[in-house]
Phi, psi and omega in degrees: 000141178296147184220145169234124180243121177253149183202162172228157177264118188301127178079001182240150180276054185223134176235165180205169176205145178230128180238140172230111178264115181246279181297323179297320182287315181293330176294319178300313181294321180294320178297318180294316181295328181283349180286110185292340181280319186255321188074183184291155173289149171302145184310316179297327178290317178299320179296317178298315180295323177296317177296321179295320179297314179297316179296320179298318178296316181298316181289319178298323182291343184266000182235150174263095189212123179267086182172194184258138168260122183245118179256124181233140171234127184214157181179217190241024177261193178296334174265109183286323177203142173234137188227136169232128181238129181232123179278170183298334179267013179070020167288134187223156175206156181219159172200167177209148175253111183249119184243354181231178181281132180251128178270154183302324184271002183296141176234189189311309181299323181289329185279318188225002188220044185299315182253023175063032177246009181292155181223155172237128181235140172239125182243134172253111185251105183300144179289317180243089183288140171281159179306126179081356182286133180248149175300148174274137176222133173241143184228137174228152178284164177267034175220161181278186184295338179258013178084003180286139180293137177272128188276333188236144176300322181301321179291323176300314184287326174299318178296318179299312183296324179294317180290322186282311186252354186056037180237134175297134182219137173239128180235135171235124184232149177199152177204147171218203185282353182241329187222141167237125190219159179200150175235130178238131172236133184216139173289132181292141177293148180282333179229132180070199184242350185077135184219020179069348182260357175084355186287341181252011180289139179234158178293332178296320177296319180296320180293338184272353185304125175077000188253345184280116186292329179293313177299315183301320180294313182291326178296322178297318178297316181297318182293344179281351180293126182271157182304312182297323178295317180296323183280327190259332185270147176288165186300316182300317181294317180300310183293323180292317181294321184282317194237034185295340179267355183260148174274119186236138173248121183257147179260162179304140182294147175247163187240098171295151183210155175289135177205133178243139183262010178289157178200163178296324179296319180294321178294320178300318178295324177296318179295319177301323182293339177291332185095152185296321183298314180294317180298316180297322181293324177294316179299316181297323182281320189247353181084359180172183178238123179239127182233129177253140178284126179293336184276312187247350179085358179298133180258133178242123181242133176240114177281185185300320180292315179302314182296319179296321181294335179297331184253005180280139175284161182306325182289344181272352183287144178295150181295147179281136179241151180272356181282129179279124181276000000 
């Protein structure tokens, strides 16, 4: 079962979280592979999405936010966009749009940052928006301050967290065909809790960047975690091996899970947004309208009658009868 373990180091301004996505991750991969239209993602794309899923869970777990955290990586490589979405209850889903050929050895720059124009965006989309309220979004490039390409997603997100919250952050991410996992270590904010949107950032936090010896010590230990160890060892073993000399307080484990928010009603609204003329032309050409969810693979089909009813006014609906057909 997938697990999220959150913890703090007693008496120190350092918090952490460790996530292991097992059944949630394999279900995502199985759904994609079963999609006869797309087939499985190339391994480098699947690895990137797994790391994004693990990172999304870690970041969502660190904020008090009733809504979705959406992590996107996009650019000018064969992968036009990769998306991981994590809800407040740790329901998660991922997808990617691949338009070019992906090589087995391709990594982040090859996938989305060929000409150094790639971007990483994090969006906080409230579940119950107030009138006029817009989602918060922060964007960072996939290159460093001197224009050098960033090789790993973890380094991109560490840079993002530093810019957004002015908090030192260490991330270790890994994914394969069975597990997507991540470890996050972060210096606690001096004021408030930090929320990725920058509203709780203080100059005191900014002044503390890189200077806290306790965080620096624990960050070095966390960075020593190897990819194979993160993928193969259970959470208890990882935390014990890394931090056996530290006093740690752990919170009850949480269970991330696969969840898709698509529905027939949402697809119907999308078809309505096309307009009746466009919908009728699709029906005439294809005999109906079929839409597949990029996240879960669910297929929604609207035949000619279904499509017509989407644009019918209430007065045009046939009368309800009590006779059971």
